[in-house]
C-alpha positions as CSV (number, residue, x, y, z in Angstrom):
1,M,35.1,7.3,6.4
2,A,33.8,4.5,8.1
3,Q,31.9,1.7,5.9
4,V,28.7,0.9,6.6
5,T,26.9,-2.3,5.8
6,V,23.0,-2.7,5.7
7,N,21.6,-6.0,5.1
8,M,18.3,-6.0,3.4
9,D,16.0,-8.8,2.3
10,T,15.5,-9.0,-1.4
11,I,11.8,-8.1,-2.2
12,N,10.6,-9.5,-5.6
13,L,7.5,-7.3,-7.0
14,S,7.7,-9.0,-10.3
15,D,4.2,-10.6,-9.6
16,A,2.6,-7.8,-7.7
17,Q,-0.1,-7.3,-10.3
18,T,-1.6,-10.5,-8.9
19,T,0.0,-11.4,-5.6
20,I,0.5,-8.8,-2.7
21,V,4.2,-8.9,-1.5
22,K,4.6,-8.7,2.5
23,G,7.8,-8.8,4.2
24,K,9.9,-7.2,7.0
25,H,11.3,-4.7,4.8
26,V,8.3,-3.7,2.4
27,D,7.4,-0.8,4.6
28,N,11.2,0.4,4.9
29,L,10.8,0.1,0.9
30,Q,7.7,2.2,0.5
31,G,8.9,4.9,2.9
32,L,12.3,5.2,1.1
33,L,10.4,5.5,-2.3
34,K,8.1,8.1,-0.8
35,A,11.1,10.2,0.3
36,T,12.1,10.5,-3.2
37,R,9.4,13.1,-3.5
38,K,8.8,12.1,-7.3
39,A,5.3,11.5,-8.2
40,D,6.1,8.4,-10.2
41,Q,8.1,6.9,-7.4
42,D,5.0,7.2,-5.0
43,P,4.2,3.8,-3.7
44,G,0.9,5.0,-2.1
45,P,0.5,4.4,1.7
46,I,3.4,2.9,3.8
47,D,1.3,0.0,4.9
48,G,3.9,-3.0,4.2
49,L,1.8,-4.3,1.4
50,G,3.7,-4.2,-1.9
51,G,1.2,-4.4,-4.6
52,Q,0.7,-2.9,-8.3
53,K,1.5,0.8,-7.1
54,T,4.7,-0.1,-5.0
55,K,5.8,-2.2,-8.1
56,A,5.4,0.7,-10.5
57,A,7.3,3.0,-8.1
58,V,9.9,0.5,-8.0
59,L,10.2,0.2,-11.8
60,A,10.3,4.0,-12.1
61,F,13.1,4.3,-9.5
62,Q,15.0,1.6,-11.2
63,G,14.7,3.3,-14.5
64,A,15.5,6.8,-13.1
65,N,18.8,5.2,-11.7
66,S,20.0,3.2,-14.6
67,L,19.2,-0.1,-12.9
68,S,17.4,-3.2,-14.3
69,K,13.6,-2.5,-14.5
70,D,12.7,-6.0,-13.0
71,G,10.9,-5.2,-10.0
72,I,13.1,-6.9,-7.8
73,V,14.4,-5.0,-5.1
74,G,18.0,-6.4,-4.2
75,P,21.5,-5.1,-3.3
76,Q,21.8,-2.7,-6.2
77,T,18.5,-1.0,-5.7
78,W,18.7,-0.9,-2.1
79,G,22.4,0.6,-2.6
80,K,20.7,3.5,-4.6
81,L,17.6,3.9,-2.4
82,I,19.4,4.2,1.1
83,P,20.7,7.6,1.3
84,F,24.1,6.7,2.8
85,G,24.4,3.9,0.8
86,S,26.3,5.8,-2.0
């Protein structure tokens, strides 16, 4: 089996209660969370704007996947989110 490497930017949603997070991968993050089809992991609309609802979805996803619930989407969280990453 061939190994696939995907480089995604780290998205820090730890301050999403007060600051909207924008970035080139926020919409990808929202789409992948929505694809889990779990109500607590639904980030709301896929709009590329990471706010409170996206943060709550990330925290729920991280908790359900035995990851640190820190609201930071880095290599470990991306690795669990991207379907062919595991």
